[in-house]
mmCIF file as Biopython writes it, N, C-alpha, C and O atoms, coordinates in Angstrom:
data_model
#
loop_
_atom_site.group_PDB
_atom_site.id
_atom_site.type_symbol
_atom_site.label_atom_id
_atom_site.label_alt_id
_atom_site.label_comp_id
_atom_site.label_asym_id
_atom_site.label_entity_id
_atom_site.label_seq_id
_atom_site.pdbx_PDB_ins_code
_atom_site.Cartn_x
_atom_site.Cartn_y
_atom_site.Cartn_z
_atom_site.occupancy
_atom_site.B_iso_or_equiv
_atom_site.auth_seq_id
_atom_site.auth_asym_id
_atom_site.pdbx_PDB_model_num
ATOM 1   N N  . MET A ? 1  ? -6.886  12.633  -9.866 1.0 0.0 1  A 1 
ATOM 2   C CA . MET A ? 1  ? -6.309  12.457  -8.707 1.0 0.0 1  A 1 
ATOM 3   C C  . MET A ? 1  ? -7.328  11.659  -7.869 1.0 0.0 1  A 1 
ATOM 4   O O  . MET A ? 1  ? -7.322  11.612  -6.639 1.0 0.0 1  A 1 
ATOM 5   N N  . GLY A ? 2  ? -8.324  10.955  -8.794 1.0 0.0 2  A 1 
ATOM 6   C CA . GLY A ? 2  ? -9.266  10.407  -7.906 1.0 0.0 2  A 1 
ATOM 7   C C  . GLY A ? 2  ? -8.951  9.118   -7.424 1.0 0.0 2  A 1 
ATOM 8   O O  . GLY A ? 2  ? -9.647  8.487   -6.629 1.0 0.0 2  A 1 
ATOM 9   N N  . PHE A ? 3  ? -7.356  8.550   -8.171 1.0 0.0 3  A 1 
ATOM 10  C CA . PHE A ? 3  ? -7.041  7.218   -7.438 1.0 0.0 3  A 1 
ATOM 11  C C  . PHE A ? 3  ? -6.460  7.708   -5.957 1.0 0.0 3  A 1 
ATOM 12  O O  . PHE A ? 3  ? -6.596  6.947   -4.999 1.0 0.0 3  A 1 
ATOM 13  N N  . PHE A ? 4  ? -5.896  8.824   -5.817 1.0 0.0 4  A 1 
ATOM 14  C CA . PHE A ? 4  ? -5.268  9.162   -4.784 1.0 0.0 4  A 1 
ATOM 15  C C  . PHE A ? 4  ? -6.232  9.083   -3.431 1.0 0.0 4  A 1 
ATOM 16  O O  . PHE A ? 4  ? -5.924  8.674   -2.311 1.0 0.0 4  A 1 
ATOM 17  N N  . ARG A ? 5  ? -7.620  9.661   -3.949 1.0 0.0 5  A 1 
ATOM 18  C CA . ARG A ? 5  ? -8.837  9.923   -3.223 1.0 0.0 5  A 1 
ATOM 19  C C  . ARG A ? 5  ? -8.914  8.470   -2.875 1.0 0.0 5  A 1 
ATOM 20  O O  . ARG A ? 5  ? -8.821  8.003   -1.740 1.0 0.0 5  A 1 
ATOM 21  N N  . PHE A ? 6  ? -9.082  7.866   -3.900 1.0 0.0 6  A 1 
ATOM 22  C CA . PHE A ? 6  ? -9.660  6.397   -3.355 1.0 0.0 6  A 1 
ATOM 23  C C  . PHE A ? 6  ? -8.891  5.797   -2.504 1.0 0.0 6  A 1 
ATOM 24  O O  . PHE A ? 6  ? -9.419  5.187   -1.575 1.0 0.0 6  A 1 
ATOM 25  N N  . MET A ? 7  ? -7.514  5.836   -2.629 1.0 0.0 7  A 1 
ATOM 26  C CA . MET A ? 7  ? -6.534  5.097   -1.768 1.0 0.0 7  A 1 
ATOM 27  C C  . MET A ? 7  ? -6.559  5.726   -0.556 1.0 0.0 7  A 1 
ATOM 28  O O  . MET A ? 7  ? -6.054  5.140   0.401  1.0 0.0 7  A 1 
ATOM 29  N N  . ASN A ? 8  ? -7.096  6.909   -0.395 1.0 0.0 8  A 1 
ATOM 30  C CA . ASN A ? 8  ? -7.074  7.314   1.153  1.0 0.0 8  A 1 
ATOM 31  C C  . ASN A ? 8  ? -8.695  6.851   1.742  1.0 0.0 8  A 1 
ATOM 32  O O  . ASN A ? 8  ? -9.281  7.477   2.625  1.0 0.0 8  A 1 
ATOM 33  N N  . THR A ? 9  ? -9.134  5.880   1.187  1.0 0.0 9  A 1 
ATOM 34  C CA . THR A ? 9  ? -10.686 5.468   1.651  1.0 0.0 9  A 1 
ATOM 35  C C  . THR A ? 9  ? -10.368 4.079   2.105  1.0 0.0 9  A 1 
ATOM 36  O O  . THR A ? 9  ? -9.374  3.450   1.744  1.0 0.0 9  A 1 
ATOM 37  N N  . THR A ? 10 ? -11.348 3.623   2.977  1.0 0.0 10 A 1 
ATOM 38  C CA . THR A ? 10 ? -11.109 2.135   3.488  1.0 0.0 10 A 1 
ATOM 39  C C  . THR A ? 10 ? -11.038 1.146   2.643  1.0 0.0 10 A 1 
ATOM 40  O O  . THR A ? 10 ? -10.267 0.222   2.902  1.0 0.0 10 A 1 
ATOM 41  N N  . THR A ? 11 ? -11.706 1.126   1.629  1.0 0.0 11 A 1 
ATOM 42  C CA . THR A ? 11 ? -11.533 0.275   0.650  1.0 0.0 11 A 1 
ATOM 43  C C  . THR A ? 11 ? -10.182 0.533   0.210  1.0 0.0 11 A 1 
ATOM 44  O O  . THR A ? 11 ? -9.389  -0.236  0.753  1.0 0.0 11 A 1 
ATOM 45  N N  . GLY A ? 12 ? -9.687  1.297   -0.535 1.0 0.0 12 A 1 
ATOM 46  C CA . GLY A ? 12 ? -8.121  1.785   -0.756 1.0 0.0 12 A 1 
ATOM 47  C C  . GLY A ? 12 ? -7.285  1.190   0.078  1.0 0.0 12 A 1 
ATOM 48  O O  . GLY A ? 12 ? -6.410  0.412   -0.301 1.0 0.0 12 A 1 
ATOM 49  N N  . ARG A ? 13 ? -7.490  1.511   1.274  1.0 0.0 13 A 1 
ATOM 50  C CA . ARG A ? 13 ? -6.723  0.395   2.918  1.0 0.0 13 A 1 
ATOM 51  C C  . ARG A ? 13 ? -6.654  -0.725  2.255  1.0 0.0 13 A 1 
ATOM 52  O O  . ARG A ? 13 ? -5.602  -1.040  1.698  1.0 0.0 13 A 1 
ATOM 53  N N  . GLY A ? 14 ? -7.729  -1.487  2.205  1.0 0.0 14 A 1 
ATOM 54  C CA . GLY A ? 14 ? -7.576  -2.843  2.121  1.0 0.0 14 A 1 
ATOM 55  C C  . GLY A ? 14 ? -7.001  -3.389  0.555  1.0 0.0 14 A 1 
ATOM 56  O O  . GLY A ? 14 ? -6.584  -4.494  0.207  1.0 0.0 14 A 1 
ATOM 57  N N  . ALA A ? 15 ? -7.142  -2.375  -0.045 1.0 0.0 15 A 1 
ATOM 58  C CA . ALA A ? 15 ? -6.598  -2.828  -1.559 1.0 0.0 15 A 1 
ATOM 59  C C  . ALA A ? 15 ? -5.146  -2.754  -1.544 1.0 0.0 15 A 1 
ATOM 60  O O  . ALA A ? 15 ? -4.565  -3.479  -2.352 1.0 0.0 15 A 1 
ATOM 61  N N  . ARG A ? 16 ? -4.437  -2.002  -0.766 1.0 0.0 16 A 1 
ATOM 62  C CA . ARG A ? 16 ? -2.883  -1.897  -0.257 1.0 0.0 16 A 1 
ATOM 63  C C  . ARG A ? 16 ? -2.560  -2.773  0.405  1.0 0.0 16 A 1 
ATOM 64  O O  . ARG A ? 16 ? -1.431  -3.233  0.238  1.0 0.0 16 A 1 
ATOM 65  N N  . ILE A ? 17 ? -3.554  -3.408  1.541  1.0 0.0 17 A 1 
ATOM 66  C CA . ILE A ? 17 ? -3.299  -4.458  2.587  1.0 0.0 17 A 1 
ATOM 67  C C  . ILE A ? 17 ? -3.180  -5.769  1.635  1.0 0.0 17 A 1 
ATOM 68  O O  . ILE A ? 17 ? -2.295  -6.616  1.759  1.0 0.0 17 A 1 
ATOM 69  N N  . ALA A ? 18 ? -4.085  -5.792  0.789  1.0 0.0 18 A 1 
ATOM 70  C CA . ALA A ? 18 ? -4.191  -7.261  0.132  1.0 0.0 18 A 1 
ATOM 71  C C  . ALA A ? 18 ? -2.836  -7.176  -1.105 1.0 0.0 18 A 1 
ATOM 72  O O  . ALA A ? 18 ? -2.146  -8.176  -1.305 1.0 0.0 18 A 1 
ATOM 73  N N  . ALA A ? 19 ? -2.631  -6.084  -1.737 1.0 0.0 19 A 1 
ATOM 74  C CA . ALA A ? 19 ? -1.432  -5.949  -2.290 1.0 0.0 19 A 1 
ATOM 75  C C  . ALA A ? 19 ? -0.241  -6.547  -1.843 1.0 0.0 19 A 1 
ATOM 76  O O  . ALA A ? 19 ? 0.469   -7.415  -2.352 1.0 0.0 19 A 1 
ATOM 77  N N  . GLY A ? 20 ? -0.153  -5.861  -0.703 1.0 0.0 20 A 1 
ATOM 78  C CA . GLY A ? 20 ? 1.340   -6.139  -0.082 1.0 0.0 20 A 1 
ATOM 79  C C  . GLY A ? 20 ? 1.187   -7.470  0.283  1.0 0.0 20 A 1 
ATOM 80  O O  . GLY A ? 20 ? 2.190   -8.180  0.225  1.0 0.0 20 A 1 
ATOM 81  N N  . MET A ? 21 ? -0.175  -8.093  0.752  1.0 0.0 21 A 1 
ATOM 82  C CA . MET A ? 21 ? 0.216   -9.614  1.125  1.0 0.0 21 A 1 
ATOM 83  C C  . MET A ? 21 ? 0.160   -10.367 0.097  1.0 0.0 21 A 1 
ATOM 84  O O  . MET A ? 21 ? 0.727   -11.450 0.244  1.0 0.0 21 A 1 
ATOM 85  N N  . VAL A ? 22 ? -0.313  -10.184 -0.875 1.0 0.0 22 A 1 
ATOM 86  C CA . VAL A ? 22 ? 0.143   -11.022 -2.040 1.0 0.0 22 A 1 
ATOM 87  C C  . VAL A ? 22 ? 1.657   -11.048 -2.501 1.0 0.0 22 A 1 
ATOM 88  O O  . VAL A ? 22 ? 2.260   -12.076 -2.810 1.0 0.0 22 A 1 
ATOM 89  N N  . MET A ? 23 ? 2.123   -9.920  -2.503 1.0 0.0 23 A 1 
ATOM 90  C CA . MET A ? 23 ? 3.679   -9.603  -2.840 1.0 0.0 23 A 1 
ATOM 91  C C  . MET A ? 23 ? 4.417   -10.399 -1.964 1.0 0.0 23 A 1 
ATOM 92  O O  . MET A ? 23 ? 5.409   -11.075 -2.239 1.0 0.0 23 A 1 
ATOM 93  N N  . VAL A ? 24 ? 3.808   -10.256 -0.786 1.0 0.0 24 A 1 
ATOM 94  C CA . VAL A ? 24 ? 4.780   -11.041 0.184  1.0 0.0 24 A 1 
ATOM 95  C C  . VAL A ? 24 ? 4.409   -12.389 0.255  1.0 0.0 24 A 1 
ATOM 96  O O  . VAL A ? 24 ? 5.318   -13.217 0.191  1.0 0.0 24 A 1 
ATOM 97  N N  . ILE A ? 25 ? 3.494   -12.694 0.350  1.0 0.0 25 A 1 
ATOM 98  C CA . ILE A ? 25 ? 3.507   -14.184 0.025  1.0 0.0 25 A 1 
ATOM 99  C C  . ILE A ? 25 ? 4.060   -14.828 -1.339 1.0 0.0 25 A 1 
ATOM 100 O O  . ILE A ? 25 ? 4.731   -15.845 -1.518 1.0 0.0 25 A 1 
ATOM 101 N N  . GLY A ? 26 ? 3.609   -13.999 -2.126 1.0 0.0 26 A 1 
ATOM 102 C CA . GLY A ? 26 ? 3.931   -14.762 -3.589 1.0 0.0 26 A 1 
ATOM 103 C C  . GLY A ? 26 ? 5.403   -14.822 -3.659 1.0 0.0 26 A 1 
ATOM 104 O O  . GLY A ? 26 ? 6.001   -15.786 -4.137 1.0 0.0 26 A 1 
ATOM 105 N N  . GLY A ? 27 ? 6.146   -13.464 -3.029 1.0 0.0 27 A 1 
ATOM 106 C CA . GLY A ? 27 ? 7.660   -13.181 -2.977 1.0 0.0 27 A 1 
ATOM 107 C C  . GLY A ? 27 ? 8.237   -14.756 -2.473 1.0 0.0 27 A 1 
ATOM 108 O O  . GLY A ? 27 ? 9.052   -15.461 -3.068 1.0 0.0 27 A 1 
ATOM 109 N N  . LEU A ? 28 ? 7.670   -14.982 -1.445 1.0 0.0 28 A 1 
ATOM 110 C CA . LEU A ? 28 ? 8.466   -16.274 -0.089 1.0 0.0 28 A 1 
ATOM 111 C C  . LEU A ? 28 ? 8.045   -17.336 -0.666 1.0 0.0 28 A 1 
ATOM 112 O O  . LEU A ? 28 ? 8.729   -18.341 -0.468 1.0 0.0 28 A 1 
ATOM 113 N N  . VAL A ? 29 ? 6.830   -17.475 -1.541 1.0 0.0 29 A 1 
ATOM 114 C CA . VAL A ? 29 ? 6.876   -18.455 -2.170 1.0 0.0 29 A 1 
ATOM 115 C C  . VAL A ? 29 ? 7.672   -18.943 -3.456 1.0 0.0 29 A 1 
ATOM 116 O O  . VAL A ? 29 ? 7.958   -20.123 -3.662 1.0 0.0 29 A 1 
ATOM 117 N N  . ALA A ? 30 ? 7.937   -18.066 -4.150 1.0 0.0 30 A 1 
ATOM 118 C CA . ALA A ? 30 ? 8.792   -17.905 -5.126 1.0 0.0 30 A 1 
ATOM 119 C C  . ALA A ? 30 ? 10.331  -18.805 -5.133 1.0 0.0 30 A 1 
ATOM 120 O O  . ALA A ? 30 ? 10.846  -19.706 -5.795 1.0 0.0 30 A 1 
ATOM 121 N N  . GLY A ? 31 ? 10.699  -17.877 -3.876 1.0 0.0 31 A 1 
ATOM 122 C CA . GLY A ? 31 ? 12.046  -18.058 -3.461 1.0 0.0 31 A 1 
ATOM 123 C C  . GLY A ? 31 ? 13.186  -17.293 -3.982 1.0 0.0 31 A 1 
ATOM 124 O O  . GLY A ? 31 ? 12.950  -16.282 -4.643 1.0 0.0 31 A 1 
ATOM 125 N N  . GLY A ? 32 ? 14.155  -17.588 -3.805 1.0 0.0 32 A 1 
ATOM 126 C CA . GLY A ? 32 ? 15.637  -17.026 -4.237 1.0 0.0 32 A 1 
ATOM 127 C C  . GLY A ? 32 ? 15.579  -15.557 -4.266 1.0 0.0 32 A 1 
ATOM 128 O O  . GLY A ? 32 ? 14.646  -14.933 -3.761 1.0 0.0 32 A 1 
ATOM 129 N N  . ALA A ? 33 ? 16.425  -15.090 -4.768 1.0 0.0 33 A 1 
ATOM 130 C CA . ALA A ? 33 ? 16.992  -13.291 -4.423 1.0 0.0 33 A 1 
ATOM 131 C C  . ALA A ? 33 ? 15.798  -12.387 -5.016 1.0 0.0 33 A 1 
ATOM 132 O O  . ALA A ? 33 ? 15.427  -11.332 -4.501 1.0 0.0 33 A 1 
ATOM 133 N N  . THR A ? 34 ? 15.157  -13.066 -6.386 1.0 0.0 34 A 1 
ATOM 134 C CA . THR A ? 34 ? 13.970  -12.020 -7.033 1.0 0.0 34 A 1 
ATOM 135 C C  . THR A ? 34 ? 12.755  -12.242 -5.971 1.0 0.0 34 A 1 
ATOM 136 O O  . THR A ? 34 ? 11.986  -11.287 -5.858 1.0 0.0 34 A 1 
ATOM 137 N N  . GLY A ? 35 ? 12.485  -13.456 -5.141 1.0 0.0 35 A 1 
ATOM 138 C CA . GLY A ? 35 ? 11.253  -13.694 -4.491 1.0 0.0 35 A 1 
ATOM 139 C C  . GLY A ? 35 ? 11.609  -12.912 -3.207 1.0 0.0 35 A 1 
ATOM 140 O O  . GLY A ? 35 ? 10.644  -12.340 -2.700 1.0 0.0 35 A 1 
ATOM 141 N N  . TRP A ? 36 ? 12.737  -12.775 -2.607 1.0 0.0 36 A 1 
ATOM 142 C CA . TRP A ? 36 ? 12.910  -11.862 -1.324 1.0 0.0 36 A 1 
ATOM 143 C C  . TRP A ? 36 ? 12.809  -10.597 -1.807 1.0 0.0 36 A 1 
ATOM 144 O O  . TRP A ? 36 ? 12.008  -9.800  -1.319 1.0 0.0 36 A 1 
ATOM 145 N N  . ALA A ? 37 ? 13.765  -10.229 -3.008 1.0 0.0 37 A 1 
ATOM 146 C CA . ALA A ? 37 ? 13.493  -8.605  -3.280 1.0 0.0 37 A 1 
ATOM 147 C C  . ALA A ? 37 ? 11.478  -8.128  -3.393 1.0 0.0 37 A 1 
ATOM 148 O O  . ALA A ? 37 ? 10.980  -7.064  -3.025 1.0 0.0 37 A 1 
ATOM 149 N N  . VAL A ? 38 ? 10.818  -9.212  -3.949 1.0 0.0 38 A 1 
ATOM 150 C CA . VAL A ? 38 ? 9.538   -8.907  -4.278 1.0 0.0 38 A 1 
ATOM 151 C C  . VAL A ? 38 ? 8.659   -8.885  -2.806 1.0 0.0 38 A 1 
ATOM 152 O O  . VAL A ? 38 ? 7.631   -8.215  -2.701 1.0 0.0 38 A 1 
ATOM 153 N N  . ALA A ? 39 ? 9.119   -9.578  -1.868 1.0 0.0 39 A 1 
ATOM 154 C CA . ALA A ? 39 ? 8.362   -10.051 -0.777 1.0 0.0 39 A 1 
ATOM 155 C C  . ALA A ? 39 ? 8.756   -8.867  0.480  1.0 0.0 39 A 1 
ATOM 156 O O  . ALA A ? 39 ? 8.092   -8.641  1.491  1.0 0.0 39 A 1 
ATOM 157 N N  . ILE A ? 40 ? 9.862   -8.307  0.118  1.0 0.0 40 A 1 
ATOM 158 C CA . ILE A ? 40 ? 10.400  -6.921  0.955  1.0 0.0 40 A 1 
ATOM 159 C C  . ILE A ? 40 ? 9.669   -5.735  0.091  1.0 0.0 40 A 1 
ATOM 160 O O  . ILE A ? 40 ? 9.177   -4.783  0.698  1.0 0.0 40 A 1 
ATOM 161 N N  . VAL A ? 41 ? 9.635   -5.777  -0.712 1.0 0.0 41 A 1 
ATOM 162 C CA . VAL A ? 41 ? 9.130   -4.443  -1.385 1.0 0.0 41 A 1 
ATOM 163 C C  . VAL A ? 41 ? 7.287   -4.585  -1.424 1.0 0.0 41 A 1 
ATOM 164 O O  . VAL A ? 41 ? 6.483   -3.758  -1.855 1.0 0.0 41 A 1 
ATOM 165 N N  . GLY A ? 42 ? 7.077   -5.665  -0.933 1.0 0.0 42 A 1 
ATOM 166 C CA . GLY A ? 42 ? 5.467   -5.891  -0.695 1.0 0.0 42 A 1 
ATOM 167 C C  . GLY A ? 42 ? 5.028   -5.362  0.708  1.0 0.0 42 A 1 
ATOM 168 O O  . GLY A ? 42 ? 3.888   -4.970  0.962  1.0 0.0 42 A 1 
ATOM 169 N N  . LEU A ? 43 ? 6.087   -5.398  1.601  1.0 0.0 43 A 1 
ATOM 170 C CA . LEU A ? 43 ? 6.112   -4.742  2.803  1.0 0.0 43 A 1 
ATOM 171 C C  . LEU A ? 43 ? 5.789   -3.707  2.917  1.0 0.0 43 A 1 
ATOM 172 O O  . LEU A ? 43 ? 5.096   -3.334  3.863  1.0 0.0 43 A 1 
ATOM 173 N N  . VAL A ? 44 ? 6.282   -2.799  1.798  1.0 0.0 44 A 1 
ATOM 174 C CA . VAL A ? 44 ? 5.861   -1.130  1.692  1.0 0.0 44 A 1 
ATOM 175 C C  . VAL A ? 44 ? 4.605   -0.964  1.781  1.0 0.0 44 A 1 
ATOM 176 O O  . VAL A ? 44 ? 4.339   -0.284  2.771  1.0 0.0 44 A 1 
ATOM 177 N N  . PRO A ? 45 ? 3.241   -1.437  0.895  1.0 0.0 45 A 1 
ATOM 178 C CA . PRO A ? 45 ? 1.910   -1.129  0.788  1.0 0.0 45 A 1 
ATOM 179 C C  . PRO A ? 45 ? 1.364   -1.854  1.815  1.0 0.0 45 A 1 
ATOM 180 O O  . PRO A ? 45 ? 0.387   -1.319  2.339  1.0 0.0 45 A 1 
ATOM 181 N N  . LEU A ? 46 ? 1.750   -3.055  2.317  1.0 0.0 46 A 1 
ATOM 182 C CA . LEU A ? 46 ? 1.341   -3.757  3.458  1.0 0.0 46 A 1 
ATOM 183 C C  . LEU A ? 46 ? 1.079   -2.721  4.512  1.0 0.0 46 A 1 
ATOM 184 O O  . LEU A ? 46 ? -0.046  -2.348  4.845  1.0 0.0 46 A 1 
ATOM 185 N N  . VAL A ? 47 ? 2.313   -2.253  5.052  1.0 0.0 47 A 1 
ATOM 186 C CA . VAL A ? 47 ? 2.591   -1.247  5.884  1.0 0.0 47 A 1 
ATOM 187 C C  . VAL A ? 47 ? 2.115   -0.175  5.800  1.0 0.0 47 A 1 
ATOM 188 O O  . VAL A ? 47 ? 1.876   0.386   6.869  1.0 0.0 47 A 1 
ATOM 189 N N  . ALA A ? 48 ? 1.846   0.409   4.765  1.0 0.0 48 A 1 
ATOM 190 C CA . ALA A ? 48 ? 1.202   1.719   4.640  1.0 0.0 48 A 1 
ATOM 191 C C  . ALA A ? 48 ? -0.213  1.294   4.738  1.0 0.0 48 A 1 
ATOM 192 O O  . ALA A ? 48 ? -0.835  2.085   5.446  1.0 0.0 48 A 1 
ATOM 193 N N  . GLY A ? 49 ? -0.989  0.269   4.254  1.0 0.0 49 A 1 
ATOM 194 C CA . GLY A ? 49 ? -2.222  -0.034  4.534  1.0 0.0 49 A 1 
ATOM 195 C C  . GLY A ? 49 ? -2.692  -0.097  6.132  1.0 0.0 49 A 1 
ATOM 196 O O  . GLY A ? 49 ? -3.701  0.389   6.642  1.0 0.0 49 A 1 
ATOM 197 N N  . LEU A ? 50 ? -1.625  -0.856  6.740  1.0 0.0 50 A 1 
ATOM 198 C CA . LEU A ? 50 ? -2.031  -1.213  8.258  1.0 0.0 50 A 1 
ATOM 199 C C  . LEU A ? 50 ? -1.784  0.170   8.750  1.0 0.0 50 A 1 
ATOM 200 O O  . LEU A ? 50 ? -2.438  0.454   9.754  1.0 0.0 50 A 1 
ATOM 201 N N  . LEU A ? 51 ? -0.946  1.164   8.257  1.0 0.0 51 A 1 
ATOM 202 C CA . LEU A ? 51 ? -1.076  2.708   9.114  1.0 0.0 51 A 1 
ATOM 203 C C  . LEU A ? 51 ? -2.037  3.269   8.532  1.0 0.0 51 A 1 
ATOM 204 O O  . LEU A ? 51 ? -2.685  3.743   9.465  1.0 0.0 51 A 1 
ATOM 205 N N  . HIS A ? 52 ? -2.543  3.522   7.607  1.0 0.0 52 A 1 
ATOM 206 C CA . HIS A ? 52 ? -3.658  3.925   6.899  1.0 0.0 52 A 1 
ATOM 207 C C  . HIS A ? 52 ? -3.047  5.463   6.396  1.0 0.0 52 A 1 
ATOM 208 O O  . HIS A ? 52 ? -3.496  6.574   6.674  1.0 0.0 52 A 1 
ATOM 209 N N  . VAL A ? 53 ? -1.840  5.097   5.543  1.0 0.0 53 A 1 
ATOM 210 C CA . VAL A ? 53 ? -1.015  6.367   5.080  1.0 0.0 53 A 1 
ATOM 211 C C  . VAL A ? 53 ? -1.003  5.839   3.534  1.0 0.0 53 A 1 
ATOM 212 O O  . VAL A ? 53 ? -0.992  4.671   3.144  1.0 0.0 53 A 1 
ATOM 213 N N  . CYS A ? 54 ? -1.009  7.032   2.780  1.0 0.0 54 A 1 
ATOM 214 C CA . CYS A ? 54 ? -0.578  7.102   1.275  1.0 0.0 54 A 1 
ATOM 215 C C  . CYS A ? 54 ? 0.551   7.538   0.988  1.0 0.0 54 A 1 
ATOM 216 O O  . CYS A ? 54 ? 0.613   8.754   0.809  1.0 0.0 54 A 1 
ATOM 217 N N  . LEU A ? 55 ? 1.418   6.988   0.887  1.0 0.0 55 A 1 
ATOM 218 C CA . LEU A ? 55 ? 2.904   7.442   0.665  1.0 0.0 55 A 1 
ATOM 219 C C  . LEU A ? 55 ? 3.132   8.541   -0.291 1.0 0.0 55 A 1 
ATOM 220 O O  . LEU A ? 55 ? 3.707   9.588   0.006  1.0 0.0 55 A 1 
ATOM 221 N N  . VAL A ? 56 ? 2.674   8.268   -1.400 1.0 0.0 56 A 1 
ATOM 222 C CA . VAL A ? 56 ? 2.815   8.859   -2.744 1.0 0.0 56 A 1 
ATOM 223 C C  . VAL A ? 56 ? 1.725   10.601  -2.259 1.0 0.0 56 A 1 
ATOM 224 O O  . VAL A ? 56 ? 2.031   11.764  -2.522 1.0 0.0 56 A 1 
ATOM 225 N N  . ALA A ? 57 ? 0.861   10.233  -1.742 1.0 0.0 57 A 1 
ATOM 226 C CA . ALA A ? 57 ? -0.051  11.470  -1.457 1.0 0.0 57 A 1 
ATOM 227 C C  . ALA A ? 57 ? 0.549   12.733  -1.561 1.0 0.0 57 A 1 
ATOM 228 O O  . ALA A ? 57 ? 0.072   13.545  -2.353 1.0 0.0 57 A 1 
ATOM 229 N N  . PRO A ? 58 ? 1.719   13.071  -0.741 1.0 0.0 58 A 1 
ATOM 230 C CA . PRO A ? 58 ? 2.591   14.003  -0.833 1.0 0.0 58 A 1 
ATOM 231 C C  . PRO A ? 58 ? 3.018   14.926  -1.892 1.0 0.0 58 A 1 
ATOM 232 O O  . PRO A ? 58 ? 3.314   16.115  -1.775 1.0 0.0 58 A 1 
ATOM 233 N N  . LEU A ? 59 ? 3.000   14.039  -3.164 1.0 0.0 59 A 1 
ATOM 234 C CA . LEU A ? 59 ? 3.169   14.619  -4.289 1.0 0.0 59 A 1 
ATOM 235 C C  . LEU A ? 59 ? 2.300   15.143  -4.827 1.0 0.0 59 A 1 
ATOM 236 O O  . LEU A ? 59 ? 2.512   15.695  -5.907 1.0 0.0 59 A 1 
ATOM 237 N N  . PHE A ? 60 ? 1.101   15.141  -4.277 1.0 0.0 60 A 1 
ATOM 238 C CA . PHE A ? 60 ? -0.293  15.101  -5.339 1.0 0.0 60 A 1 
ATOM 239 C C  . PHE A ? 60 ? -1.124  16.369  -4.054 1.0 0.0 60 A 1 
ATOM 240 O O  . PHE A ? 60 ? -0.841  16.423  -2.857 1.0 0.0 60 A 1 
ATOM 241 N N  . PRO A ? 61 ? -1.807  16.953  -4.539 1.0 0.0 61 A 1 
ATOM 242 C CA . PRO A ? 61 ? -2.991  17.706  -3.485 1.0 0.0 61 A 1 
ATOM 243 C C  . PRO A ? 61 ? -3.959  16.661  -2.698 1.0 0.0 61 A 1 
ATOM 244 O O  . PRO A ? 61 ? -5.182  16.578  -2.816 1.0 0.0 61 A 1 
ATOM 245 N N  . THR A ? 62 ? -3.181  15.952  -1.936 1.0 0.0 62 A 1 
ATOM 246 C CA . THR A ? 62 ? -4.504  14.843  -1.450 1.0 0.0 62 A 1 
ATOM 247 C C  . THR A ? 62 ? -3.872  14.964  0.215  1.0 0.0 62 A 1 
ATOM 248 O O  . THR A ? 62 ? -2.774  15.464  0.461  1.0 0.0 62 A 1 
ATOM 249 N N  . ALA A ? 63 ? -4.692  14.470  1.140  1.0 0.0 63 A 1 
ATOM 250 C CA . ALA A ? 63 ? -3.985  14.079  2.714  1.0 0.0 63 A 1 
ATOM 251 C C  . ALA A ? 63 ? -3.264  13.007  2.544  1.0 0.0 63 A 1 
ATOM 252 O O  . ALA A ? 63 ? -3.338  12.228  1.594  1.0 0.0 63 A 1 
ATOM 253 N N  . PHE A ? 64 ? -2.357  12.933  3.715  1.0 0.0 64 A 1 
ATOM 254 C CA . PHE A ? 64 ? -1.054  11.806  3.436  1.0 0.0 64 A 1 
ATOM 255 C C  . PHE A ? 64 ? -1.794  10.621  4.346  1.0 0.0 64 A 1 
ATOM 256 O O  . PHE A ? 64 ? -1.612  9.437   4.061  1.0 0.0 64 A 1 
ATOM 257 N N  . ARG A ? 65 ? -2.693  11.049  5.528  1.0 0.0 65 A 1 
ATOM 258 C CA . ARG A ? 65 ? -3.402  10.134  6.211  1.0 0.0 65 A 1 
ATOM 259 C C  . ARG A ? 65 ? -5.004  9.790   5.619  1.0 0.0 65 A 1 
ATOM 260 O O  . ARG A ? 65 ? -5.632  10.745  5.162  1.0 0.0 65 A 1 
ATOM 261 N N  . GLY A ? 66 ? -5.433  8.890   5.626  1.0 0.0 66 A 1 
ATOM 262 C CA . GLY A ? 66 ? -6.729  8.666   5.310  1.0 0.0 66 A 1 
ATOM 263 C C  . GLY A ? 66 ? -8.047  9.001   6.552  1.0 0.0 66 A 1 
ATOM 264 O O  . GLY A ? 66 ? -7.815  9.563   7.623  1.0 0.0 66 A 1 
ATOM 265 N N  . GLY A ? 67 ? -8.871  8.709   6.289  1.0 0.0 67 A 1 
ATOM 266 C CA . GLY A ? 67 ? -9.929  9.092   7.494  1.0 0.0 67 A 1 
ATOM 267 C C  . GLY A ? 67 ? -10.839 10.241  6.979  1.0 0.0 67 A 1 
ATOM 268 O O  . GLY A ? 67 ? -11.164 10.486  5.817  1.0 0.0 67 A 1 
ATOM 269 N N  . SER A ? 68 ? -11.170 10.882  8.121  1.0 0.0 68 A 1 
ATOM 270 C CA . SER A ? 68 ? -11.859 12.092  7.731  1.0 0.0 68 A 1 
ATOM 271 C C  . SER A ? 68 ? -11.362 13.494  6.946  1.0 0.0 68 A 1 
ATOM 272 O O  . SER A ? 68 ? -12.149 14.284  6.425  1.0 0.0 68 A 1 
ATOM 273 N N  . ASP A ? 69 ? -10.000 13.638  6.963  1.0 0.0 69 A 1 
ATOM 274 C CA . ASP A ? 69 ? -9.206  14.552  6.668  1.0 0.0 69 A 1 
ATOM 275 C C  . ASP A ? 69 ? -8.949  14.223  4.962  1.0 0.0 69 A 1 
ATOM 276 O O  . ASP A ? 69 ? -8.388  14.980  4.171  1.0 0.0 69 A 1 
ATOM 277 N N  . ALA A ? 70 ? -9.466  13.027  4.700  1.0 0.0 70 A 1 
ATOM 278 C CA . ALA A ? 70 ? -8.867  12.645  2.961  1.0 0.0 70 A 1 
ATOM 279 C C  . ALA A ? 70 ? -9.611  13.411  1.887  1.0 0.0 70 A 1 
ATOM 280 O O  . ALA A ? 70 ? -9.271  13.520  0.709  1.0 0.0 70 A 1 
ATOM 281 N N  . VAL A ? 71 ? -10.413 13.797  2.329  1.0 0.0 71 A 1 
ATOM 282 C CA . VAL A ? 71 ? -11.494 14.469  1.333  1.0 0.0 71 A 1 
ATOM 283 C C  . VAL A ? 71 ? -10.620 15.902  1.120  1.0 0.0 71 A 1 
ATOM 284 O O  . VAL A ? 71 ? -11.062 16.793  0.395  1.0 0.0 71 A 1 
#
């Protein structure tokens, strides 16, 4: 469960934002239907990072929102 605790930290938030940006930009650069699909899927971690939420956290015993309640 350490991974999910990490994802609720500020560093994890930055990792989600960076991964989302890489997917969106990479998908747009690649073009085509697959590129667009990658770009759209990349919006999920990007938005989750911007909103500071971990979307898979409810499946595991950790906090949905990051911050002081993340531990």
